PLY file of the C-alpha trace (Angstrom):
ply
format ascii 1.0
element vertex 62
property float x
property float y
property float z
element edge 61
property int vertex1
property int vertex2
end_header
148.96 123.41 99.80
152.10 122.99 97.85
152.75 119.70 99.54
149.37 118.44 98.40
150.03 119.60 94.87
153.39 117.95 94.84
151.88 114.75 96.13
149.16 114.88 93.49
151.77 115.44 90.68
153.84 112.60 91.91
150.79 110.26 92.06
149.70 111.21 88.45
153.27 110.70 87.12
153.61 107.35 88.95
150.17 106.17 87.69
150.97 107.30 84.03
154.24 105.31 84.10
152.70 102.26 85.76
150.03 102.30 82.97
152.73 102.67 80.36
154.64 99.80 81.85
151.56 97.40 82.05
150.83 98.16 78.42
152.46 95.23 76.54
151.89 96.55 73.01
155.06 97.59 71.35
157.39 96.63 74.20
160.90 98.13 73.53
164.29 98.57 74.96
163.25 101.88 76.36
161.77 100.05 79.35
165.28 99.29 80.48
165.85 103.04 80.81
162.74 103.38 83.03
163.07 100.35 85.17
166.80 99.91 85.72
168.21 100.54 89.23
169.20 104.00 88.45
166.64 104.60 85.87
163.99 107.33 85.25
161.67 106.07 88.09
164.33 106.13 90.78
165.51 109.54 89.66
162.01 110.96 89.65
161.29 109.56 92.99
164.48 111.04 94.28
163.60 114.52 92.89
160.14 114.49 94.35
161.54 113.35 97.69
164.00 116.31 97.57
161.26 118.69 96.64
159.08 117.45 99.48
161.88 117.84 101.98
162.58 121.42 100.77
158.87 122.37 101.00
158.57 120.65 104.49
161.65 122.56 105.78
160.52 125.88 104.50
159.99 128.52 107.18
157.00 130.67 106.15
156.14 133.70 108.24
153.74 136.50 107.73
0 1
1 2
2 3
3 4
4 5
5 6
6 7
7 8
8 9
9 10
10 11
11 12
12 13
13 14
14 15
15 16
16 17
17 18
18 19
19 20
20 21
21 22
22 23
23 24
24 25
25 26
26 27
27 28
28 29
29 30
30 31
31 32
32 33
33 34
34 35
35 36
36 37
37 38
38 39
39 40
40 41
41 42
42 43
43 44
44 45
45 46
46 47
47 48
48 49
49 50
50 51
51 52
52 53
53 54
54 55
55 56
56 57
57 58
58 59
59 60
60 61
């Protein structure tokens, strides 16, 4: 269930950022922050991957 929630959150964030990127109104230098090699998107993806790995490796017992 947590993995599904994590995936849904990642998809929502990625869609919102993609929508923002495709909006050409008011294009500013802030886009360089989001889309550089070590920008926001790369860091966000890294954090979600780390979270997914942690959740997948969790050992839950009753």
